[in-house]
N, C-alpha and C positions, 0 to 999 in steps of 0.2 A: 462537467458531469452533472447534468440537470435531470430531475425527475419532476414531471408535471402531475401534481396531485389531482388537479381538476380533470385531466384527461383520463387518469386511472379510474376516478369516480364515474365519469361518463361512460367508460367502457366496462364498468363493474368488475375491474381487475383489482381485487382487494389483496391478492397475494400472487406471488410469482417469482420469477428469476430474471435477473438482469446481468449484463456483462458490459464492461467498458474497458478502454485502454487509455493510459495516461502517461504523458511524457513528463516524468518527475524531474525537478531541477537537480542538476549534479551537486548543488550545494548541500543536499541532504546527506551526501556521503562524506564522512570525515576520515575515511581511510585514504592515505596518500596513493596516488597513481591508479585510482579505481574509478570506474564509471558504470552507468547502466548499459547493458548490452542491447536492450530493446525497451520498448514502452512497458510500463507496469500493467499487468492484467488484473482486472478487478472482476470478481464473480461473486454474486450474492443473491440470497433470497430476501424478498421484502414482504412486509405485511402492513397494510394500510388499515388503521383502526377507525371506528365510527367518529371519533373526534378529530379526524384527519391527521393524527400523529402517525409517524412512519417509523418502522423498525427495520433495520437491515442487518443481516448476518451472513458473513462469507469470508472470502480470502482476498488478499493482495499477493501477487506472485511476480517475481522479477529475477533477472539474472545479473549479477555483478561480474565485471571483467576487468582485469588489470594485473598488476604484479602481486604475487603472493607476499603477504606481510612478513613471512619468515625467510624465504629463500630467493625472492624477487623473480621467480619464474612466472611467465605469463600463464594465467589460468582464468577459469570461469567458475562461478559458484551460484547455484540456484537458491533462492530465498523465498519462503512463504510466511506470511503473517496473517493474523486474525483481524477481520473487519467486523465490528459489532458497534452499531450506533443507533441512537433513538433521536428522532427529530420531532419537535413540537411546533405547532402553528403559532409561534411567538418569536420575535426577533431577539428578545432579551432572555431566552431560555438558557438555563445553566449549562447544558451540554451543547446541543446543536439545535438551533431554531431556524425557522424560515418564515417568509411572508409572501403574500400574493399568490399562493398556490404552487410555488416553484421551490423545490428542495435542491440545493447545491450540495452535493456530497463531497466536494473537493477537500474540505478541511478534515473530514472524517477519514478519507483515504490517505491524506498526508500524515495524519496522526498514526494510522496503522502502519504506514511505510516506516516512519521514524521509530516506532516501537519494535519493528521486526529487523531493523538494520543491525547487522553484525558489527563488532568492533574491529575485526580483522578479516582479511581475505586469505583463505588457506587453499593450497593446491591439493591437500588431502593428507591422509595418515602417513604416507610415505615421504613427506616433505623432508628435504635435506637442508635443514636450517643453517644459515650462514652464521659462523661465530664472529665475535668481535675482531678476531685476527684475520678475517677473510677466508677462513677455512670452513668446510662443511662439517657438521657434527655427525 
């Protein structure tokens, strides 16, 4: 997921909206028997500043599918997280840096996915949780 700062400057597009899709690694999910149902959708507004630093603000959204963590029923759960990152034209920048006019937003997207990842997958409020004796509650 690359943004070409030089191209944006040449086109005088100093702010706007972008959208990407990303096939996130299944290793991001620590919930047993759960996977991504489709690629992660990334939608954000950007602002390119005079010093060529770039700010992006938007969302990452994805759907998890697998067994409910409580009753083991197959289910899907939509998740949305906040994407908010600032890229400075230096590789050693504290948050996110870039060089040669190309911003790779992958790390910021991965950080947003990890921050939004739930601890359990739930089939909903009407979940019939399995008790330790194998009976439903």
